[in-house]
C-alpha positions as CSV (number, residue, x, y, z in Angstrom):
1,M,-10.2,11.7,-13.8
2,D,-10.7,8.5,-15.6
3,F,-8.2,5.9,-14.9
4,S,-9.8,2.8,-15.8
5,Q,-7.6,1.8,-18.3
6,A,-4.5,2.3,-16.0
7,F,-6.2,0.2,-13.3
8,Q,-6.8,-2.3,-16.0
9,N,-3.0,-2.3,-17.0
10,I,-2.0,-2.5,-13.1
11,Q,-4.5,-4.4,-10.6
12,S,-2.4,-8.0,-11.8
13,S,0.5,-5.7,-9.7
14,V,-0.9,-5.7,-6.2
15,V,-1.8,-8.1,-3.7
16,N,-3.7,-8.1,-0.5
17,V,-0.9,-8.9,2.4
18,L,-2.5,-10.9,5.4
19,A,-0.6,-11.8,8.6
20,L,-1.5,-15.5,10.2
21,N,-1.6,-16.9,13.2
22,V,-0.6,-20.6,13.9
23,Q,-4.3,-22.0,13.1
24,N,-4.0,-19.5,10.2
25,N,-6.6,-17.6,10.2
26,P,-5.7,-13.5,9.0
27,I,-4.9,-11.3,11.9
28,S,-3.9,-8.6,9.9
29,S,-4.6,-7.1,6.5
30,G,-3.3,-4.4,4.3
31,S,-2.0,-4.2,0.5
32,G,1.2,-4.1,-1.1
33,V,2.9,-3.8,-4.7
34,I,4.9,-6.4,-6.8
35,I,8.2,-5.1,-8.0
36,G,11.4,-6.2,-9.6
37,D,10.4,-9.3,-10.7
38,G,8.0,-10.5,-9.7
39,S,8.7,-12.5,-6.8
40,L,9.4,-9.1,-4.5
41,V,6.1,-7.1,-2.6
42,L,6.7,-3.3,-1.3
43,T,4.8,-3.1,2.2
44,C,4.3,-1.3,5.5
45,A,6.2,-2.8,7.9
46,H,2.9,-1.9,10.2
47,C,1.1,-4.7,7.9
48,I,4.1,-7.1,8.9
49,I,3.3,-8.6,12.4
50,P,6.4,-11.2,14.1
51,N,5.8,-14.5,15.0
52,T,3.3,-15.0,11.8
53,T,2.4,-16.7,8.5
54,T,2.7,-14.2,6.2
55,I,1.1,-14.4,2.7
56,A,0.0,-12.6,-0.4
57,R,-3.3,-13.0,-2.7
58,F,-5.0,-11.7,-5.8
59,S,-8.0,-10.4,-5.4
60,G,-10.7,-13.0,-4.2
61,A,-8.7,-15.5,-3.7
62,N,-8.6,-18.5,-0.7
63,T,-4.7,-18.8,-0.9
64,G,-2.2,-16.7,-0.7
65,Q,1.2,-17.2,-1.2
66,I,3.4,-17.7,1.9
67,A,6.6,-15.5,2.0
68,T,9.5,-14.6,3.4
69,V,10.3,-10.7,5.2
70,V,13.1,-9.9,3.9
71,F,13.3,-5.4,4.7
72,Q,11.5,-4.2,7.3
73,D,12.2,-0.9,8.2
74,Q,10.1,0.7,11.5
75,Q,11.5,4.0,11.1
76,S,10.5,4.9,7.2
77,D,7.4,2.0,7.6
78,I,7.9,-0.2,5.1
79,A,9.1,-3.7,4.4
80,L,10.1,-5.8,1.7
81,L,8.7,-9.6,1.2
82,H,10.2,-12.2,-0.7
83,F,8.1,-15.1,-2.3
84,Q,10.0,-18.5,-3.8
85,Q,8.7,-17.6,-7.5
86,P,7.1,-14.5,-9.2
87,I,4.2,-14.4,-8.5
88,G,2.6,-11.9,-10.7
89,S,3.8,-8.5,-12.9
90,S,5.5,-5.9,-11.2
91,A,4.0,-2.1,-11.3
92,T,6.6,0.4,-13.5
93,I,8.2,2.7,-10.7
94,R,8.6,6.3,-11.5
95,S,10.2,8.7,-8.9
96,S,8.4,10.2,-6.5
97,S,10.4,13.3,-7.2
98,S,8.5,13.6,-11.0
99,V,5.1,14.2,-8.6
100,L,4.1,18.0,-8.5
101,V,0.8,19.2,-6.1
102,G,-2.2,19.1,-8.1
103,H,-1.0,16.4,-10.2
104,E,-4.1,13.7,-10.5
105,A,-2.9,9.6,-9.1
106,F,-4.9,6.9,-7.3
107,V,-4.7,4.5,-4.3
108,V,-5.1,0.9,-4.9
109,G,-5.4,-1.5,-2.0
110,F,-8.1,-4.1,0.1
111,P,-9.4,-1.7,2.6
112,N,-11.3,-2.9,6.1
113,N,-10.0,-6.4,5.3
114,I,-11.8,-7.3,1.9
115,D,-10.7,-9.2,-0.4
116,K,-11.2,-7.5,-3.4
117,I,-9.7,-5.0,-5.2
118,T,-10.3,-1.0,-4.6
119,A,-9.2,1.8,-6.2
120,L,-9.6,5.6,-4.9
121,S,-9.3,9.0,-7.0
122,A,-6.6,11.0,-5.8
123,N,-5.4,14.1,-5.8
124,I,-1.7,15.5,-4.9
125,A,-1.9,17.7,-2.3
126,G,1.0,18.6,-0.4
127,F,4.9,17.0,0.5
128,E,6.3,16.9,4.0
129,P,9.8,16.3,4.5
130,D,10.7,13.5,7.2
131,N,14.0,11.5,7.2
132,G,15.2,12.9,3.8
133,F,12.1,11.1,2.7
134,D,9.2,13.2,0.9
135,L,5.9,12.1,2.6
136,I,3.4,12.8,0.1
137,R,0.0,14.0,1.2
138,L,-3.1,12.9,-0.5
139,D,-6.7,14.1,-0.4
140,A,-8.4,10.0,-0.6
141,S,-10.1,8.5,2.1
142,V,-7.3,5.9,2.9
143,N,-8.5,3.2,4.9
144,H,-7.3,0.5,7.3
145,G,-5.8,-2.4,5.3
146,N,-4.7,0.3,2.4
147,S,-1.7,0.8,4.5
148,G,1.3,-0.8,2.5
149,G,-0.8,-0.1,-0.9
150,P,0.3,1.8,-4.5
151,L,-0.6,5.0,-5.3
152,F,0.0,5.8,-8.9
153,N,0.4,8.8,-11.0
154,A,-2.4,9.1,-13.7
155,H,-0.4,7.0,-16.0
156,G,-0.4,4.0,-13.4
157,E,3.3,4.6,-12.4
158,L,4.0,3.6,-9.1
159,I,5.0,6.4,-7.2
160,G,4.4,6.3,-3.4
161,I,2.9,3.6,-0.9
162,V,0.0,4.6,1.5
163,N,1.5,4.5,5.2
164,A,-0.7,6.5,7.5
165,K,-4.4,8.0,7.5
166,H,-4.6,11.5,9.3
167,G,-7.4,11.9,11.6
168,S,-10.3,15.2,10.9
169,L,-9.4,18.3,12.2
170,S,-11.4,17.5,15.1
171,N,-9.4,14.9,15.6
172,F,-6.9,16.3,16.3
173,L,-8.0,19.2,18.2
174,Q,-9.3,16.2,20.9
175,Q,-5.5,15.1,21.0
176,I,-4.2,18.9,21.7
177,G,-6.8,19.2,24.2
178,R,-8.1,21.7,22.1
179,A,-11.6,20.7,21.7
């Protein structure tokens, strides 16, 4: 899948979300996507750490904008950050109900605490109902730091947020004591 044009169109709507300690050193890193009027960022609740300063910065930037957490739901693992002024371009949102198994997609974010934006190709592998939400399963190699990052369809429309990574079959078997 060639999503290079879609990536060019959306990269100004994806930010690195950082939690900073009192010395302004990062202690947690994730990804987020700008929505609405450009002053809101959607990310994962587990990327937000209580009693820290939350900032969002763009790829390669040394500094970021300070955010206020306006919504956080640990159960659905979603959080909404607000900035005093718009910080970038808003992503176009498409209903996840339009997504089918086999559709091509891509994940954008800042894996492994790097400060450069990355993109991973993905295919929609399935769905799983969870407390009223449909969880979208992907075949992408998602890493720590991709949490909160956007999942875009092949047209560059936001269809989901990366919020979980499942281990390999051997990890699963070890957890249930069969390996």
